[in-house]
C-alpha positions as CSV (number, residue, x, y, z in Angstrom):
1,V,13.2,79.3,-12.0
2,Y,9.3,78.8,-12.9
3,L,7.1,81.5,-12.4
4,N,3.2,81.2,-12.1
5,A,0.8,83.9,-10.5
6,N,1.5,83.1,-7.7
7,G,5.4,83.0,-7.8
8,I,7.8,80.5,-7.5
9,R,6.5,77.1,-8.5
10,P,8.6,75.0,-6.9
11,S,7.9,71.5,-7.9
12,K,8.4,72.6,-11.6
13,T,11.7,74.0,-10.5
14,I,13.3,71.3,-9.0
15,D,12.0,68.8,-11.1
16,D,13.7,70.9,-13.9
17,N,16.9,70.9,-12.3
18,Y,17.2,67.4,-11.3
19,N,16.3,66.8,-14.6
20,K,19.4,69.2,-16.2
21,G,21.3,67.4,-13.1
22,L,20.6,64.0,-14.4
23,G,20.9,64.6,-17.6
24,A,24.2,66.2,-17.0
25,F,25.8,63.4,-14.9
26,M,24.3,60.9,-17.2
27,N,26.1,62.2,-20.4
28,I,29.1,62.7,-18.7
29,K,28.9,59.0,-17.0
30,S,28.6,57.8,-20.9
31,T,31.6,59.8,-22.4
32,L,34.6,57.0,-22.6
33,A,37.4,59.5,-21.3
34,A,35.3,59.5,-18.0
35,Q,35.1,55.7,-17.5
36,L,39.1,56.5,-17.3
37,W,39.1,59.2,-15.2
38,P,40.4,58.5,-11.3
39,P,38.3,59.5,-8.5
40,S,39.6,63.3,-7.5
41,I,38.8,64.3,-11.2
42,R,34.9,62.5,-11.0
43,L,34.1,64.0,-7.6
44,T,35.2,67.6,-9.3
45,V,33.2,67.0,-12.6
46,Y,30.6,66.4,-10.0
47,K,31.3,69.6,-7.8
48,V,32.0,72.1,-10.3
49,Y,29.4,71.0,-13.2
50,I,26.7,68.8,-12.1
51,R,26.1,70.1,-8.2
52,S,25.8,73.7,-9.6
53,I,23.0,72.8,-12.3
54,M,21.0,71.1,-9.3
55,E,21.9,73.9,-7.1
56,H,21.1,76.7,-9.4
57,P,17.6,77.6,-7.5
58,A,18.4,77.0,-3.9
59,P,18.3,80.7,-2.6
60,P,14.4,81.2,-3.7
61,L,13.7,77.8,-2.5
62,V,15.0,78.0,0.4
63,L,13.1,81.7,1.5
64,L,9.8,80.0,0.3
65,A,10.3,77.0,2.8
66,N,11.5,78.9,5.5
67,G,8.8,81.3,5.5
68,K,6.9,78.1,5.2
69,R,5.3,77.7,1.5
70,Y,5.4,75.1,-0.5
71,K,7.8,73.6,2.7
72,H,6.6,69.7,2.1
73,T,6.9,70.1,-2.0
74,I,10.6,71.3,-1.3
75,A,11.4,68.7,1.2
76,E,10.3,66.3,-1.1
77,G,12.4,67.5,-4.0
78,I,15.4,68.0,-1.7
79,K,15.4,64.1,-1.4
80,R,15.6,63.9,-4.9
81,L,18.6,66.0,-5.4
82,Q,20.2,64.1,-2.9
83,S,19.4,60.6,-4.5
84,L,21.1,61.8,-7.5
85,Q,24.2,63.0,-5.2
86,N,24.7,59.3,-3.6
87,E,24.6,58.1,-7.1
88,C,27.0,60.5,-8.7
89,L,29.2,60.1,-5.4
90,A,29.0,56.0,-6.3
91,W,30.0,56.5,-9.8
92,A,33.0,58.7,-8.3
93,F,34.0,56.3,-5.9
94,G,33.0,53.3,-7.6
95,R,30.8,52.5,-4.2
96,S,27.8,53.8,-2.4
97,R,28.6,52.7,1.5
98,P,28.8,54.3,3.3
99,R,27.4,57.5,1.9
100,H,27.7,59.7,5.1
101,T,31.4,58.8,5.2
102,L,32.1,59.4,1.7
103,E,30.8,62.7,2.2
104,S,32.4,63.4,5.4
105,L,36.2,62.4,3.5
106,V,35.5,64.9,0.5
107,G,33.9,67.8,2.1
108,I,30.1,67.2,0.8
109,T,27.6,68.5,2.1
110,P,24.0,66.5,2.3
111,I,21.6,69.1,0.2
112,C,19.6,69.2,2.9
113,I,22.3,71.3,4.9
114,R,23.5,73.4,2.0
115,F,19.4,74.3,1.4
116,Q,19.2,75.8,4.8
């Protein structure tokens, strides 16, 4: 979590965790072993490893958003994190649509709901 004189810097914090999550996803996706994994293993890797990296700063960001500070910045960051989750689910299942159906079937909650 990045800080400045006024407290938490949400844009820098979200950017950093997005980039770390994306980096983890790209590293795993590019391995030869991951290309042979079935969807259940890919989904587990996303849930356990990638999602935990992406959502690490959620508690302080939720407090800031609920306190009306940086609400727009945090909402934009959540959209970016959701797009990364969408990309990970598309990789796990070999298809990108319908996203809401995939999330429901495997018990993945949209990021905007988890960040409430």
